[in-house]
C-alpha positions as CSV (number, residue, x, y, z in Angstrom):
1,M,195.1,-164.9,-73.3
2,A,193.7,-167.0,-70.5
3,I,193.3,-166.9,-66.8
4,D,195.8,-169.7,-66.2
5,L,199.2,-169.4,-67.8
6,F,200.6,-172.9,-67.1
7,S,200.6,-175.6,-64.5
8,I,203.3,-177.7,-62.8
9,G,201.6,-180.6,-61.2
10,R,198.9,-179.2,-59.0
11,F,200.6,-175.8,-58.9
12,T,198.9,-173.4,-61.4
13,V,200.3,-170.0,-62.3
14,H,197.4,-167.5,-62.9
15,G,198.2,-164.6,-65.2
16,Y,196.3,-162.0,-63.2
17,G,198.0,-162.9,-59.9
18,L,201.4,-163.2,-61.5
19,M,201.2,-159.7,-63.1
20,I,200.0,-158.1,-59.8
21,G,203.0,-159.7,-58.1
22,L,205.4,-158.5,-60.7
23,G,203.9,-155.1,-60.7
24,F,204.4,-154.8,-56.9
25,M,208.0,-156.0,-57.1
26,A,208.7,-153.5,-60.0
27,A,207.2,-150.6,-58.0
28,V,209.2,-151.5,-54.8
29,L,212.5,-151.9,-56.7
30,A,211.9,-148.6,-58.6
31,G,210.9,-146.9,-55.3
32,C,214.0,-148.1,-53.4
33,A,216.2,-146.8,-56.2
34,L,214.6,-143.4,-56.4
35,A,214.5,-143.0,-52.6
36,K,218.3,-142.9,-52.5
37,R,218.2,-139.9,-54.9
38,R,216.3,-137.8,-52.3
39,N,217.9,-139.3,-49.2
40,L,214.8,-141.0,-48.1
41,S,214.8,-144.3,-46.2
42,D,214.4,-147.2,-48.6
43,S,213.6,-149.5,-45.6
44,D,210.7,-147.2,-44.5
45,F,209.5,-147.1,-48.1
46,T,209.5,-150.9,-48.2
47,N,207.7,-151.1,-44.9
48,I,205.0,-148.7,-46.1
49,A,204.8,-150.6,-49.4
50,M,204.0,-153.8,-47.6
51,L,201.3,-152.1,-45.5
52,V,199.9,-150.4,-48.6
53,L,199.8,-153.8,-50.4
54,L,197.7,-155.4,-47.6
55,I,195.5,-152.4,-46.6
56,G,195.2,-151.2,-50.2
57,F,194.1,-154.6,-51.4
58,A,191.5,-154.7,-48.6
59,G,190.3,-151.2,-49.6
60,G,190.0,-152.2,-53.3
61,K,188.1,-155.3,-52.4
62,L,185.8,-153.4,-50.0
63,L,184.9,-150.9,-52.7
64,H,184.3,-153.8,-55.1
65,I,181.8,-155.3,-52.6
66,I,180.1,-151.9,-52.3
67,V,179.8,-151.6,-56.1
68,E,178.5,-155.2,-56.4
69,F,176.4,-155.0,-53.2
70,K,173.3,-156.5,-54.7
71,T,175.2,-159.6,-55.8
72,F,177.1,-159.7,-52.5
73,L,173.7,-159.9,-50.6
74,T,172.6,-163.0,-52.7
75,D,176.0,-164.7,-53.2
76,P,178.7,-163.1,-51.0
77,M,181.5,-165.6,-51.9
78,S,181.1,-164.9,-55.6
79,V,182.1,-161.3,-54.9
80,I,184.7,-161.9,-52.1
81,G,186.3,-164.8,-53.9
82,S,186.4,-163.2,-57.3
83,E,189.3,-161.3,-58.8
84,G,187.2,-158.1,-58.7
85,F,189.0,-155.1,-57.4
86,V,188.3,-151.4,-57.6
87,V,191.6,-149.5,-58.0
88,Y,190.3,-146.3,-56.4
89,G,189.6,-148.2,-53.2
90,G,193.3,-149.2,-53.1
91,I,194.4,-145.6,-53.9
92,I,192.4,-144.0,-51.2
93,T,193.3,-146.5,-48.4
94,G,196.9,-146.5,-49.7
95,I,197.1,-142.7,-49.2
96,L,195.7,-143.0,-45.7
97,T,198.1,-145.8,-44.8
98,I,201.1,-143.7,-46.0
99,F,199.8,-140.7,-44.0
100,V,199.4,-142.7,-40.7
101,Y,202.8,-144.4,-41.1
102,C,204.6,-141.0,-41.6
103,R,202.8,-139.4,-38.7
104,V,203.8,-142.3,-36.4
105,K,207.4,-142.4,-37.6
106,K,207.7,-138.6,-37.9
107,L,208.6,-138.7,-41.6
108,E,207.8,-136.1,-44.2
109,F,204.5,-137.3,-45.6
110,L,204.6,-135.3,-48.9
111,K,208.1,-136.5,-49.8
112,Y,207.1,-140.2,-49.3
113,I,203.8,-139.9,-51.0
114,D,205.5,-138.3,-54.0
115,L,207.8,-141.3,-54.1
116,F,204.8,-143.6,-54.1
117,A,202.9,-141.5,-56.7
118,T,205.9,-141.9,-59.0
119,V,206.2,-145.7,-58.9
120,V,202.6,-146.8,-58.3
121,P,201.7,-146.4,-62.0
122,V,204.1,-149.1,-63.0
123,N,202.3,-151.4,-60.6
124,Q,199.0,-150.4,-62.1
125,A,200.3,-150.8,-65.6
126,L,201.4,-154.4,-65.0
127,G,198.2,-155.0,-63.2
128,R,196.2,-154.0,-66.3
129,I,198.2,-156.6,-68.3
130,G,197.0,-159.0,-65.7
131,C,193.5,-157.9,-66.5
132,L,194.2,-158.6,-70.1
133,L,195.3,-162.1,-69.3
134,A,192.2,-162.7,-67.2
135,G,189.8,-161.0,-69.6
136,C,188.3,-158.7,-67.0
137,C,187.8,-154.9,-67.4
138,Y,187.1,-155.6,-71.1
139,G,186.0,-153.0,-73.7
140,K,182.9,-152.5,-75.8
141,H,182.1,-154.3,-79.0
142,T,183.7,-152.7,-82.0
143,E,184.1,-153.4,-85.7
144,S,187.4,-151.4,-85.8
145,A,190.7,-153.1,-86.6
146,F,191.9,-151.6,-83.3
147,S,190.3,-154.4,-81.4
148,I,191.0,-157.6,-79.5
149,E,189.3,-161.0,-79.3
150,F,189.4,-163.3,-76.2
151,P,189.4,-167.1,-76.2
152,D,187.0,-169.3,-74.3
153,G,187.6,-169.4,-70.5
154,C,188.1,-165.7,-70.0
155,M,185.8,-163.2,-68.2
156,A,185.3,-161.3,-71.4
157,P,182.9,-162.4,-74.2
158,A,184.8,-164.9,-76.3
159,H,185.5,-164.6,-80.0
160,V,184.0,-161.0,-80.2
161,K,185.9,-157.9,-81.3
162,L,186.3,-155.7,-78.3
163,F,188.0,-152.3,-77.7
164,P,191.4,-153.2,-76.1
165,S,190.7,-151.3,-72.9
166,Q,193.3,-153.2,-70.8
167,P,196.3,-152.5,-73.1
168,V,195.2,-148.9,-73.4
169,M,195.0,-148.5,-69.6
170,A,198.4,-150.2,-69.2
171,A,200.0,-147.9,-71.8
172,G,198.5,-144.9,-70.1
173,N,199.9,-145.9,-66.7
174,F,203.3,-146.5,-68.3
175,V,203.2,-143.0,-69.7
176,I,202.3,-141.6,-66.2
177,F,205.1,-143.6,-64.7
178,A,207.6,-142.4,-67.2
179,A,206.5,-138.7,-66.9
180,L,206.7,-138.7,-63.1
181,T,210.0,-140.6,-63.0
182,V,211.5,-138.0,-65.3
183,L,210.1,-135.2,-63.1
184,Y,211.4,-137.0,-59.9
185,L,214.9,-137.4,-61.3
186,Y,215.0,-133.8,-62.7
187,T,214.2,-132.4,-59.3
188,C,216.6,-134.6,-57.3
189,P,220.0,-133.4,-56.2
190,R,222.7,-134.5,-58.7
191,G,226.0,-133.7,-57.1
192,D,227.4,-130.5,-58.4
193,K,224.9,-130.3,-61.2
194,K,221.9,-128.1,-60.8
195,S,218.5,-129.8,-60.4
196,G,215.0,-128.4,-61.0
197,R,213.0,-127.0,-58.2
198,Y,211.3,-129.7,-56.0
199,I,207.9,-128.9,-54.6
200,P,206.8,-131.6,-52.1
201,G,203.4,-132.9,-53.1
202,F,203.5,-131.7,-56.7
203,A,204.2,-135.1,-58.1
204,T,201.3,-136.5,-56.1
205,S,198.9,-133.8,-57.4
206,L,200.0,-134.6,-61.0
207,Y,199.4,-138.3,-60.5
208,L,195.9,-137.8,-59.1
209,M,195.0,-135.5,-62.0
210,M,196.5,-137.5,-64.8
211,Y,195.1,-140.8,-63.5
212,S,191.7,-139.3,-63.0
213,I,191.5,-137.9,-66.5
214,G,192.7,-141.2,-68.1
215,R,190.3,-143.2,-66.0
216,F,187.3,-141.0,-66.7
217,V,187.9,-141.2,-70.4
218,I,188.6,-144.9,-70.7
219,E,185.4,-145.7,-68.8
220,F,183.4,-144.7,-71.9
221,F,185.0,-147.5,-73.8
222,R,184.5,-150.3,-71.2
223,D,181.6,-152.7,-71.2
224,D,182.2,-154.9,-68.1
225,P,179.8,-154.5,-65.1
226,R,181.3,-152.0,-62.6
227,G,178.4,-150.1,-61.0
228,N,176.9,-146.7,-61.7
229,V,176.2,-143.4,-60.0
230,G,173.6,-141.8,-62.1
231,A,174.8,-141.5,-65.7
232,L,178.4,-142.0,-64.6
233,T,180.2,-145.2,-63.7
234,T,181.4,-145.5,-60.1
235,S,185.0,-144.9,-61.2
236,Q,184.0,-141.8,-63.2
237,F,182.2,-140.4,-60.2
238,I,185.2,-140.9,-58.0
239,A,187.5,-139.5,-60.7
240,I,185.8,-136.1,-60.4
241,F,186.7,-135.9,-56.8
242,T,190.3,-137.3,-57.1
243,F,190.9,-134.8,-59.9
244,A,189.6,-132.0,-57.8
245,A,191.7,-133.2,-54.9
246,G,194.8,-133.3,-57.1
247,L,194.1,-129.8,-58.4
248,A,193.6,-128.4,-54.9
249,L,196.8,-130.1,-53.7
250,M,198.7,-128.6,-56.6
251,V,197.5,-125.1,-55.8
252,F,198.2,-125.5,-52.1
253,V,201.8,-126.9,-52.4
254,I,202.7,-124.2,-55.0
255,K,201.4,-121.4,-52.8
256,T,203.1,-122.9,-49.8
257,A,206.4,-123.3,-51.6
258,D,206.2,-119.7,-52.9
259,G,205.5,-118.5,-49.4
260,K,208.6,-120.3,-48.0
261,E,210.8,-118.8,-50.7
262,A,209.5,-115.3,-50.1
263,A,209.9,-115.5,-46.3
264,P,213.8,-115.2,-46.2
265,D,213.6,-112.0,-48.4
266,R,211.2,-110.4,-45.9
267,N,213.4,-111.3,-43.0
268,E,216.4,-109.8,-44.7
269,E,214.5,-106.6,-45.2
270,Q,213.7,-106.5,-41.5
271,H,217.4,-107.0,-40.5
272,N,218.5,-104.3,-42.9
C-alpha cells in the first residue's frame, strides 16, 4: 500500500489516480449499458459524464479548499496541489451539471440523474480503494484485529493499527451500487416480461439517503483532518442536509407518481 504503484522510466503510476480513472471508466461503461435498457441516449450520458468529471472535480477541490481554508491562506499550493478532495463537493456540483445539461438539451432530468445515481457508487468505491493505496481518509487507532497498518510513505501514520475506513467505505459503495443496479434493472422494460413500477427520481433519493447514512456513520471511525462544524465533521454536517434532500425527493416523486396514476381514473369518470 503506497502512493506509487510502479514506474517505467520517468513515468510513474500513482495508485490513487489510477483507481479514480478506473472508477470513472467503470461508471461510464455501466451507465452506457444501463441507458439502453431505458431507451436513454448513451452519447448524452457520456457527454454529461465528462462534464461531471471536470466540474465535479473542481467542486470537490473547492470544498476541500474551504475545509482547509486556514492552511490555504498560509500555503495555498499545499492544498491545491494535494490529493485532497471532498466527495460532497463533487456530488453537489455534479447534480447541478446534470440539471443544466438536461435543461439545455431538453432531456428528462430525473431519468438521467437516476442513471447517474445508480452508477456513481462504483466510481466512489474504486476511488476509496485509491484512498487505501494513498493512505488518505484513514481510520482511528485501534487494537482490534479488524485493523490495517500502512507502510512508510503513505499519508496515514505508518506501522500503527488503524480502523480500515477506506475498505469499509469502498464496500459500502459497492453495496449501494449493487442495490441500485438491481432496482434499475427490475424497473426497466424487459420485452414481454413485466417489470416493476419505475418512479423517476426514486433511485436518486435512495442514493442520497443511503450514502448520507453511511458517510455520517463512518466519520466517527476516521481520524484524518477534514474540518468540523461544531461537534460534527464537515461531511457529517452536509450529510444531514443531503439525507433530508433525499427524503424530501422521495416523498415528492412518490406523490407525483401517484397523482399521475390517479388522473386517468378521474378523467374516465368525467367521460362516463
